[in-house]
C-alpha positions as CSV (number, residue, x, y, z in Angstrom):
1,M,-11.7,2.9,2.5
2,P,-10.5,-0.7,3.2
3,K,-7.6,-0.5,5.7
4,I,-5.4,-3.5,5.0
5,F,-2.2,-2.9,7.1
6,E,-0.7,-0.6,9.7
7,Y,3.0,-0.8,10.0
8,L,4.8,1.3,12.5
9,G,2.0,3.8,12.5
10,I,1.7,4.0,8.7
11,L,-2.0,3.1,7.7
12,I,-1.9,1.2,4.4
13,F,-5.2,1.2,2.5
14,F,-7.2,1.5,-0.7
15,Y,-9.8,3.8,-1.5
16,S,-13.2,2.1,-2.2
17,N,-13.3,3.7,-5.7
18,D,-9.8,2.9,-6.8
19,H,-8.6,2.1,-10.1
20,E,-5.8,0.5,-11.9
21,P,-2.9,0.2,-12.0
22,I,-3.0,-1.7,-8.9
23,H,-1.8,0.6,-6.0
24,V,-1.9,1.3,-2.3
25,H,-1.9,4.4,-0.3
26,G,0.2,5.0,2.9
27,K,-0.6,7.8,5.2
28,Y,1.1,8.9,8.3
29,E,-0.4,12.0,10.1
30,N,-1.0,14.5,7.4
31,F,1.3,12.9,4.8
32,E,0.4,10.3,2.0
33,S,2.2,8.7,-0.7
34,K,1.0,5.6,-2.9
35,A,2.8,2.7,-4.3
36,E,2.0,1.6,-7.9
37,F,2.6,-2.1,-8.8
38,F,3.6,-3.1,-12.2
39,I,2.9,-6.8,-12.9
40,E,4.1,-9.1,-15.8
41,N,3.2,-12.9,-16.0
42,G,1.8,-12.7,-12.4
43,R,5.0,-11.3,-10.8
44,I,5.8,-7.8,-9.5
45,V,8.4,-6.3,-11.9
46,K,8.4,-2.7,-10.5
47,I,7.1,-0.6,-7.8
48,V,6.9,3.0,-8.2
49,I,6.3,5.3,-5.3
50,K,4.3,8.4,-6.0
51,S,2.8,11.5,-4.5
52,V,-0.9,12.1,-4.0
53,K,-2.3,15.3,-5.5
54,G,-3.2,17.8,-2.8
55,V,-1.3,16.0,0.0
56,S,2.2,16.3,1.3
57,P,4.2,13.1,0.5
58,L,5.7,10.8,3.2
59,K,9.2,11.9,3.9
60,G,12.4,10.6,5.7
61,S,12.1,7.6,7.8
62,K,8.4,7.0,7.2
63,L,8.8,7.2,3.4
64,K,11.8,4.6,3.9
65,D,9.4,2.4,6.2
66,F,6.7,2.5,3.6
67,E,8.9,1.4,0.8
68,D,10.5,-1.4,2.9
69,F,7.1,-2.6,3.9
70,I,5.6,-2.4,0.2
71,E,8.7,-4.3,-1.0
72,K,8.2,-7.1,1.5
73,Y,4.5,-7.3,1.5
74,G,3.8,-6.5,-2.1
75,D,2.4,-10.0,-3.0
76,R,0.1,-9.9,0.0
77,I,-1.2,-6.4,-1.0
78,I,-1.8,-7.7,-4.6
79,D,-3.8,-10.7,-3.1
80,K,-5.9,-8.2,-0.9
81,W,-6.5,-5.9,-4.1
82,I,-7.7,-8.8,-6.1
83,N,-9.9,-10.1,-3.3
84,Y,-11.5,-6.6,-2.6
85,F,-11.8,-5.1,-6.3
86,V,-12.2,-8.2,-8.4
87,L,-13.7,-11.0,-6.2
88,H,-15.5,-8.4,-4.0
89,K,-14.7,-10.1,-0.7
90,E,-13.8,-8.4,2.7
91,V,-10.1,-8.0,3.4
92,D,-8.5,-8.4,6.7
93,F,-6.8,-5.6,8.6
94,E,-3.3,-6.6,9.9
95,R,-1.2,-4.4,12.4
96,I,2.5,-4.9,12.4
97,E,4.4,-3.2,15.3
98,R,7.7,-4.6,14.7
99,R,10.2,-3.3,12.3
100,L,10.8,-5.8,9.3
101,K,14.1,-7.2,8.9
């Protein structure tokens, strides 16, 4: 499970056996959601937040924090996905402790 970011306590990661569409999981305590990225011509055109089967989804302020992070860091998440799943490279973990503006 490559951990790629932690944002205000939310762990953002891929599962090692993940699949397309490109997506990332966000977990806080026992809650987890995922964000799917839809890309056209190399650009993110849509991001959809979804529940993860068998797990309670992120709620309230943690869901909002996850959405804000995904919106601002989407391109970097895509880069890490490509590096890990396509190029088979290690990806760096980054901890962000300040709220994004």
